[in-house]
C-alpha positions in Angstrom: -18.2 49.8 72.6 -14.4 48.1 73.2 -12.8 45.8 75.3 -15.6 42.7 75.2 -18.5 45.0 75.5 -21.8 43.1 75.0 -24.9 45.6 74.1 -28.1 44.7 73.0 -29.0 46.5 69.4 -32.3 46.3 69.6 -35.2 43.2 70.5 -33.9 40.7 67.8 -30.1 41.7 67.8 -26.9 41.9 69.7 -23.5 43.3 69.5 -20.3 41.7 70.7 -16.6 41.9 70.2 -14.9 38.4 68.6 -11.6 37.6 69.4 -9.2 34.5 68.3 -6.9 32.1 69.7 -4.5 33.1 66.8 -3.5 36.6 67.1 -4.6 39.4 69.0 -6.7 41.0 66.9 -10.3 41.7 67.8 -13.7 42.6 65.9 -15.3 45.0 67.6 -19.4 45.1 67.8 -20.0 42.5 65.4 -23.8 42.1 65.1 -25.6 38.9 65.1 -29.4 38.0 64.9 -30.6 36.1 68.8 -32.1 33.7 66.1 -28.7 32.7 64.6 -27.7 29.1 66.4 -24.5 28.1 66.9 -23.6 26.4 63.7 -24.6 29.9 61.7 -22.5 31.5 64.2 -19.7 29.6 63.5 -20.0 30.2 59.5 -20.1 33.5 60.5 -16.8 33.7 62.9 -14.9 31.9 59.9 -15.5 35.1 57.8 -14.3 37.2 60.2 -11.1 35.2 61.8 -10.2 33.5 58.6 -10.9 29.8 60.3 -12.8 26.8 59.8 -16.6 26.2 60.9 -15.8 22.7 61.2 -12.8 22.6 63.2 -13.4 25.8 65.4 -14.3 25.8 69.0 -16.1 28.9 70.1 -16.3 29.9 73.8 -17.8 32.8 75.7 -16.1 34.8 77.9 -16.1 37.6 80.4 -12.9 39.4 80.5 -10.5 36.7 80.7 -12.9 34.5 82.0 -14.2 31.4 80.4 -17.6 31.3 80.9 -19.3 28.7 78.3 -17.8 26.5 75.4 -20.7 26.2 72.8 -20.7 22.6 72.1 -24.6 22.2 70.8 -24.5 23.6 67.3 -28.3 24.0 67.5 -28.6 26.3 70.6 -29.9 29.9 69.3 -27.1 32.6 70.1 -30.8 33.9 72.7 -31.0 31.8 74.6 -27.8 31.8 76.0 -26.6 33.9 79.3 -24.7 37.0 77.5 -24.1 40.0 79.3 -22.5 42.8 79.2 -18.8 42.7 79.3 -18.5 39.4 77.9 -17.2 38.7 74.2 -16.9 35.4 71.3 -13.3 33.6 72.0 -12.4 31.3 68.5 -10.2 28.6 69.1 -8.8 26.8 65.9 -5.8 25.6 64.9 -6.5 25.5 61.0 -4.8 28.4 59.9 -1.7 27.0 62.3 -1.5 23.5 61.3 -1.1 24.5 57.3 2.1 25.1 56.2 1.7 27.6 53.5 4.7 26.4 51.5 3.2 23.6 50.8 0.2 25.2 49.1 -0.3 25.2 45.8 -1.2 29.0 44.9 -4.9 28.9 43.0 -7.3 31.6 41.9 -10.8 31.2 41.9 -12.8 32.2 38.5 -15.4 34.8 38.9 -18.1 32.2 38.6 -16.5 29.9 41.1 -16.3 32.6 43.6 -20.1 33.6 43.0 -21.4 30.3 43.9 -19.4 29.9 47.0 -21.7 29.9 49.9 -18.8 31.0 52.5 -18.0 34.5 51.2 -17.6 37.7 52.2 -20.1 38.6 48.8 -22.3 36.1 50.0 -22.5 37.3 53.2 -22.8 41.0 52.6 -25.7 39.9 49.7 -27.7 37.7 52.6 -27.8 41.0 54.9 -28.5 43.5 52.7 -25.0 45.4 53.4 -22.7 47.7 52.0 -23.8 48.0 47.9 -26.1 45.3 48.2 -28.5 47.5 50.4 -30.1 48.9 47.6 -32.2 51.6 49.1 -28.4 52.7 51.2 -26.5 52.5 48.2 -29.2 54.9 45.9 -28.9 57.4 49.5 -25.3 57.4 48.4 -25.7 57.6 44.8 -27.6 60.8 44.8 -25.7 62.0 47.3 -22.3 61.4 45.3 -24.6 63.0 41.7 -25.6 66.1 43.7 -22.3 66.8 44.8 -20.9 66.4 41.5 -24.0 69.0 40.5 -22.8 71.6 42.7 -19.1 71.5 41.9 -20.0 71.1 37.7 -22.5 74.3 39.1 -19.8 76.1 40.8 -17.0 75.6 38.6 -18.4 77.6 35.6 -18.2 80.3 38.1 -14.6 80.2 37.8 -13.2 81.3 34.3 -9.6 81.2 34.0 -7.5 84.3 34.3 -10.2 85.5 37.0 -8.9 86.3 40.8 -10.2 84.4 43.6 -9.9 83.7 46.9 -9.8 80.0 48.5 -11.2 79.2 52.0 -10.2 76.1 53.2 -11.2 74.9 56.8 -8.4 74.7 59.2 -6.2 77.3 56.6 -5.7 80.9 56.3 -7.1 83.0 53.3 -5.3 82.4 50.0 -5.9 84.9 47.1 -4.5 84.4 43.5 -5.6 83.6 40.2 -7.1 80.8 38.3 -5.2 79.0 35.8 -7.2 76.0 35.8 -10.4 74.6 35.3 -11.2 70.5 35.1 -10.7 67.1 35.3 -7.0 66.1 37.1 -5.9 62.4 35.7 -6.4 59.4 38.1 -9.0 62.0 39.9 -12.5 62.0 40.9 -14.8 65.1 40.2 -14.0 68.7 39.3 -10.8 70.8 40.5 -9.6 74.1 40.2 -5.9 75.3 39.7 -4.7 78.2 41.3 -1.4 79.9 41.3 -1.4 82.1 44.6 0.0 85.0 45.5 2.1 83.8 47.9 4.1 80.6 48.2 1.0 78.9 50.2 0.6 76.3 47.9 1.8 71.9 47.2 3.1 72.4 43.8 3.8 74.2 40.7 1.0 73.3 38.6 1.2 69.6 38.3 0.3 66.6 39.8 1.8 63.3 39.5 4.1 64.1 37.0 1.6 65.8 34.8 1.6 69.6 34.0 -1.8 71.4 34.0 -0.2 75.3 34.6 3.0 76.4 35.5 4.1 78.7 38.6 7.4 78.6 40.8 7.0 75.6 43.1 4.8 75.8 46.4 2.7 78.8 44.6 0.6 76.4 42.9 -2.8 74.3 44.0 -5.7 72.1 43.4 -9.2 73.1 45.1 -12.5 72.0 44.9 -14.4 74.6 43.1 -16.7 75.0 46.3 -13.6 76.5 48.3 -13.2 78.8 45.4 -14.5 82.6 45.6 -14.3 84.8 42.3 -13.8 88.3 42.9 -12.0 91.7 42.8 -9.3 90.5 45.2 -6.6 92.7 44.9 -3.0 90.9 44.6 -1.5 90.3 48.1 2.6 90.9 48.2 4.6 88.0 50.3 7.5 90.5 51.8 10.5 88.7 52.5 11.7 91.3 55.3 8.5 90.1 57.4 10.3 86.5 58.0 12.3 86.2 60.9 
């Protein structure tokens, strides 16, 4: 949803956009528990807006119209008259009142950050989001490992010197000779280096200044093993007379 829409998300949650008085940024479809109090809402909003829970004022708007000011920190969100088309608007002078030139820079240690309550890390951990959702993390990790296993198995079928055909979505099929099989410095996964029959590549066999094989410029490319088919493919010729 966008443009300040508010929708129910099951029976215990709602999704609503959040704006603030300091800039025109909009945080879309933020999920809040209906059992959350206004005080807890402010703690959550300070993470989203960069404001201060102790100084902010939270308003409920429908479009440009002010519907309610959330002054009672004990009220639960589920008791508020939140309808579609509404959004939370945070008014907070906390940021604008700070002269950044007068603020001495400091850096928290990892232990100090870990002990703080109102941090993004703590929020993600409490709500079991991102990497702190163990079940979701395990699923994603298994997908990553399965992808790596498939790439490794397919790479074994791509010996150096073999003729091949590369099929990538949105691109014409390209034929060439396999010149490299392995990892690339600074990249994850396994790559097949191909010297194409025609200048349909992106390099000369080098990546970020490191050379893996040699060929004329634009004749080389590195692709996933999943895009490579090895076979007795005849060499394609590039006829300059065909160009206009």
